[in-house]
N, C-alpha and C positions, 0 to 999 in steps of 0.2 A: 620621242623628239627631246629636241633640246632644252635645257632649259631657258633658252632668250624667247623658241617658240609657249613651252607652256607661260612662262610668264608672261605673254601677250595674250593668250588666251584667258589667265584667268581676271585681264584686268577690261575686258570688252564692255563688260555690265558699267565699268565707271567712266567710260571713252562715253556711252552712250547719256550716261548722267551729267558731263564735264566735269567730274572728280578734278582736283586738279594737281596730287601727290601722290605718294608713298601708303596708295588706299584703295578697295573699291569699294563699288555702287554698298553702300549698304555701313559702313564703319560707321560710328560715330567716334570721332576722336574726342579725348579728356577723359575717360574715363577715369576711377577713381584710383589711386596706386594702387596697387597689387590683384587689379582685375583681373577681364578678360584676354587673353589670348587675341592677338592680331596673326595675318600671315609670317612677319619676323619673328622668328625667334621662340618657336613654337616649342611645345614642350620644355622652357627655361624655367625658373621656380619663380613667385617672388615674395618679395617680404616686403612687407610696407612698413613705414617706417613715421613717427611721430613730426610733422611738421616744427620746421623752426622756427623760435619765440618770435613775434610779429608788434617789431617798433621798439628791440630793448635799446635804451636810452645809454650812451657810452660814456662811461665812466671817469669824474672828472679827474685831469691830469694823465690820463691814461692812452696816448694815443694809437691806434692801428698795429701791431707788428708786424717787419716785413717777414714775409713769404703766406700771409695771410688768403684762404680765397675769397673771394665773390661769385658767390654765386648768383646769377636770373632765376625767379621762381615764377615760370611760365603756369605753373596751377595757379598760381593767391598772382598780388601787387607789390608785389616785394622783391630787395639781392639782399640776400645773406650772406655775414661777414663767420670763418669760416675757419680755429684750428685747426688745421691739418691732421695734430695730434688726436685732439678729443671732439672735433663736435662746430656745433652753432655756437656764435656767441653775443650774435645779433643782430639783426634788420631793420633792413631802410625802407617805407616805402618810399615806390617809384610811379605806378602808372601802371594800367589792367596788362596782364599777359608780358609781362615783359619776355626778349628773347634773344638778342645777341647784346654785347657790351665790348666796348674799350675805356681801359685804361693811357691814363696821360702821361708827359712826365711831370705833370704840375699835381699828381695825382688824385684830379678829376674822372671816376669812371664816367663814360657816354652812354646811358642807357635804354635801345630802342623797344619801346613798350606801344602798347597799341594805341597809347593817348598821345601820345609824343616822345619825343627826348628827352631825358631824363639827366642829370646833370648831381652826384653824388663824390660833395666833397671824401673817400677815402679815410681820413686821418682823423674827420671827429665823427663820423657818422652820418651827416646827415643830406640830407636831400638840399639843391641850390637853387633846383633851377626845374623849372621842367618848362621845352618849347614845344607847340602844338605843333601836326604838321601842314603845309600847306596845299597838299592834295585829299581831294576828300575821298574817307576811306567806307564810309558809314558808320553804323554805332560801334562802339570800344567794345570788340568783343571778348572770345577765351577757343581757345581748341584749334588743330592746324590751318585750318585753313583762313583763320579770321585776317582784318584789312589794321595794317603797319603795322611799323619798324622791325623788320628781319635782318640782318644781316648789317654790321655796322663798322667802321677803321677810321684811323683819327690818319693824317699828316703827320711826319717824319715831325715835323714842330709840333704840333700841338693845336694846331690855329683851326683848324678844319675837322669839322665830323663826316665822315661820309654813309648816310643813314641810306642800307634799301626798303621799301618803301611796298607792301603790295597792296596793288590792288581787286579787290574781289572777283574774279570773272574778265581782265585785264592786264594789261600790262602793269607791270611795275615801273616805280619813279627810283631815279636816286635824288635824295637830298642832301643840299648842304647849306651844315651850317657852321659861320661866323661862332666857335668858342668862346672867344670875348667876346661879341658884342652881345651871345646866346640870341638868334633867330636863324630863322634861311633863308638863304644868301639867293641859292638857286633851285631847278629843278634840272634835271636831266629823263628822261625816257632809256629804260634801260628792257630788260627779257619779265616774264609774269615767275613771281615769287622767289624775291633775291634771300634765297635762302645764307647769301654770305658776300662779302663785300670784303675785299686787299686791298693795299694797295704798291705798289714800287719803293724798294727802296730808295726812291731818292725823291721819291713824291710825285712824280709828275706823271702819271697813269694812275687810276681807281681804277677793277676789277668786281664785276659785279656777275656774282653766278645764276643766272634763269635757268631755276629747277624747271617749273614750263614750256621752257622756251627753248630749252637743248641746249645754253650756248652760254657766252661769257663778253659783256659788254664793256668794251675796254673807255675808259676815260679821261680825253684830256685833262688833266687837272686843271691848265689854263685857260683854254678855252671852251672847256666843258664837252668836246664835240665827241660825239661815242662810234666807238664804230661796234659792227656786231662780229663774235667766232662764233662759228657752229661745234655745239663740241657735242661729240653725239657715236660713243666707236661702235651701239649699239643698230646705230640708226636709229628714226625718231619714230618706225613702226609703230603701231598702241596712241602713241597721241597724246594728249593727258594724260589721261588714263593709265601709262605704261611706267614698271617702276624700273628703266631701265634711263634714269636721268641724274646731271651732275649733281652736287649738295656745295659742298665746301671744299675749297681749294689753297695752297700753300704759293707762296714766289719763292721756288728755290733761289735758295742766295749762290753768287757769283755769274748762273747766267738767263737770270731774270724770270725767267720761263716758269709758269704755270703751271702745278701736279693736282691732278683732279683722280681722284680714285672712283671705282666703277668695278661691286659688286665682287670684289673679294677677286677679281682677272684679269683686271682693265685698266692701267695707270696712263690717263692722256696728259702730255709732256707739250703745254700751248704755248706756242712762241707770240707772243703780245703784239711784236710788232710786223711780223709778215702772216702771221693770221697761223698758219702752217701749227698740224694738231700731229703727234707721233702716237704710238701703243706702246706699253711694256709690259709686262706680263707681271701679275700678281698672283698672290696661292692662297690666300685666304680662306676662299670661297661663300662667303658673304657678301648682306647688301651693307655697304658702306656709310658713313654720314662723315662726324665731327674730323676737323685732319688738325697737325699742329707739326713747326716742326723741334727736333730741339737743338739747342746749342752748337754740338759737333754735325750739325745736319743729317738726322736722320730724322725718315720725318714718321709719325707717327698718326692710325689711321682708324677710327672707333667703327667696329662690325655692329649691325643690330641684330646679326640673325636669320636664316639662310630664306627666300622666296618662298621656292616649292622646294628645293636640296639644294643639299651643301652643307657647309658649315655655318655651326652657329654663332655667338655673339661673342667677337672678341678685340683685342688689342691688338694692331700689326704695327711691327718696329722690323720700317724701312730702311738698309743702309745706306749711303750715298752713292755705294757701288749696286745698288739693286738686290742683296741678300735679305731676306725678310727673317722676322721673328714672330711668330702669331702664338698669343696667350690667350687664351681662354676664360670669359668675363660673363660673373652668375648674373644671364639679363640680361633684354636691348640695355642701350645707354645709346646716348647723343654726341656727345662732343669732349674735349680732351684740352688739356693748359699741362704745361712744362712745368715745375719743381725751376727754379735759375741757376741749379748744378748740375740739372739735364740728366739728373738720374732717378726722379717720380715724375709718372704721371699719375695726373687727377682725374675721373673719366664720371663726364655728370649720367646721371642714372633719371635725368628726366622724360627723353624722349618726346619728339614729334606725332607718333603715335599712343595706340595701348601698350598696354603690356608698361608702363614704366610703373618708377618707383624715386621717393622721394630723399634721397642721397646722394654720392659717390663712392666712385672707389678709386682705391688710389693705388697703384701697381708700381710695385721697386722693378727698375727697366735693365736690370742688371738679371735677375733670374726670371722674375714674371709671376713673384712672389705677390695676393693680393688681399689688400681686404676694404669691406664694406663698409661706413662710414654715414650713419643718416645725418643727415643735409637738406636744409630748403623745402620746398612744394614744388614737383615737381621741376627741376631746375634745368636748363639751355644751357645759355652761353654760359662760361668762366672764366676768370683771370685770374693769376697769381697777386698780390701786392709790394 
């Protein structure tokens, strides 16, 4: 029986229960760090780490150094500032269960939480605003299926924040935030559970990855007109309970196509203008989540671990020509960011499912050597300041 067939059979109970993500019926997301294993990454060791200090003030006269990391603490209500050599240096309260974040040219970080979009001044480490969503998402909750903001991205000039808002049991919504006025100015219907939001390099289009609807919604930034492109290299059999769905994307330099990895086996290459989807081979053989690009165009992809069979947690480094190096990781991870010089990857250990841990892994992209750094509380989103 193929991996696809086994994965589909494994999630039949999830379809019956109408659970919408990388899980099966009966799974409770949000277990304690180092807790029980799930289907992905089974057998990998877990190391619990202490949470970052809460509400640590910034010492007077000491602005946040360049190269500091910013983590979204999905298991708390904070973002954590991290020295990549030594660990956490402080945190700021932003709202329940922060997921993604994006940092603008003015040093403001925009954080998608369950309660609204928080703006954090990264230079002074202070929250300066929290903008409520205009879409009803239910009570602010925690865990994998909570309502509220997920993916988030900024326009190139920082004037707009685009937030993918999960509406439990329904279609997602893209909320457009005027970052100067600090208010939501428009909403656009998109796919279910918008894991990721990306923006074209010229700012003309916004791309929203709908995890549970197997699609990317292309939104014209001027008119806000949406177009749906199905992205399902394994098909859509299995529906809401399938593991074989899109998670995160990047915009490829040069041609503007979207790159969406699946299962360490297939890379969907999406032309957002024509809607055409082609597929290239990948080699890690593991369920994949977060993505990033290095300055020289290498694609980094976080592998969370095998669904039924295949490789364990890993970081794939893929050259523009398609050659891959796969570096093993200790336990599931979720998202990844790259140092400004392109030499180091920072991979968050939060993970959207059980088996997460409170920290990140620092990976040397030249040789794959890695070290764990305790930081944050179930960190998902990450940015390099």
